[in-house]
N, C-alpha and C positions, 0 to 999 in steps of 0.2 A: 602702692600696691598694684598688682597686675592680675589680669585674667590669664591663666595658663591654658594652652591648647596642646594636648598630647594626642597625636595620631599613632595608632598601632596597626600595622599590616602584617599579615602572615608573609614570611619571606617567600614561600612557595607562590602565593598569588601575586605578590609584587614582582617577583622575578619574571613570571609570564607577562605581566603588564609592561615591564621595562623592555622586554624583547619586542612586544607589539608596538610600543611607543617610539623606541629609539634604535631598533634594529637588532638582529640576531647576535651581534657581537657584544651587546650590552651585558654586563656581569654584575649583578646586584651584590653578590656575596663578597667578591674580592676587589672590586674596582670602586674607589671612592668617587670617581667622576660619575659613574652610573648611579651611585647612591645619591649624590648631589643633584643629578638630573631628576631622579624620582622625587626627592624632597621638594625641589622647585615645582614639579608637576603637581604634587599634592597641594602645595600652597596656592597655586594658581586655580585650583578646583575647590577651594574652601573659602568661604567668606561669612562675615557676620555684619549685619546692619542693625544699629540700635534704633529703637523707637520709630521704625519704618522710614527713617529719613537719612541717617548718617552712617556711611560705611566705616567700620572700625579699621584702623591701620594695624595690621598684624605684622609683627617682626619675627624673622627667623631666629631661633635660638640654637638650632643644630639638628643633627640626625645621627642615628647609630643603628647598627645591626647587632642584635643581642639574642643569640640563640635562634629560635624559630621566628623572631619578630624583627621588623624594621620599625623604628620609632622616628617620628618627625615632631619637632618641638617648635611652638610658636608662642608669642605672648602679645598682649596689648595692655595699655594702661586701664586700670579699673576706673570706671566713671560712675559716680554716685547717682546720676540721673537716668540710668538704664531701667526702663520699665518693661521692655521686651527686646528680644533678639530674634531677628530673622536670619536663619542659618542655611547656607547652601553647602552641601558636602557631596561633590560629584566625582571624587577621585575613583578611578577604575570603573565607575558607572557609565562613563562615556564610551568605553570600549567593550564592556560586558553589560548588557541591559538587565541581566538578572542579578548583578552584583548588589548586595545589601550592605549598607554602611550603618553602623550603630553609633550614636552619639549620646554620651551621658553628660548632663550638666548638674553640677553640685553647687548649692548655695545654702548657707546656714545649716549644713549637715543633712540637707534633703537632696535626694537625687531624682532627676527626671530624665527620661530617655526619649530620644527621637530615632525613628527607624526610617532611613532613606532607601526606598525601593521604587521601581517603576518610574514615576515622574521625576524629572530633574528640577522641579520647582522647589523653592526654599520652604522651610518649615519654621514656625514661630513658637517661641517660649515666652509666656507671660510671667514675669517675676512675682506678681502678686499671687500666682498659683503655687509658688514654691514655699 
């Protein structure tokens, strides 16, 4: 079993971010190289640490542009000993300080949300709370 991580970005926002990050010639809509660069950037700006001590190894599953959204997919092995996750989600927040990233975590059909704004510090979810 795995933990699936699905990032969704508005193409409009991501396109502006790509141009700031990789130059004005970057083209998120039609250029797979620009899409791959943005997906790599997202993965470098997202992390999960279990139980305050061990970083989870996140594997890229792919990316796609679908209509108004760019999707970036990651996964990691599900580990039964996870009691909490410390999550950092700073994609686009490092270039726009007012960028807000919403993260939903679902476990046992219960959903909990984290809102990343302002501080670039990680946030923690306790699984006994879910």
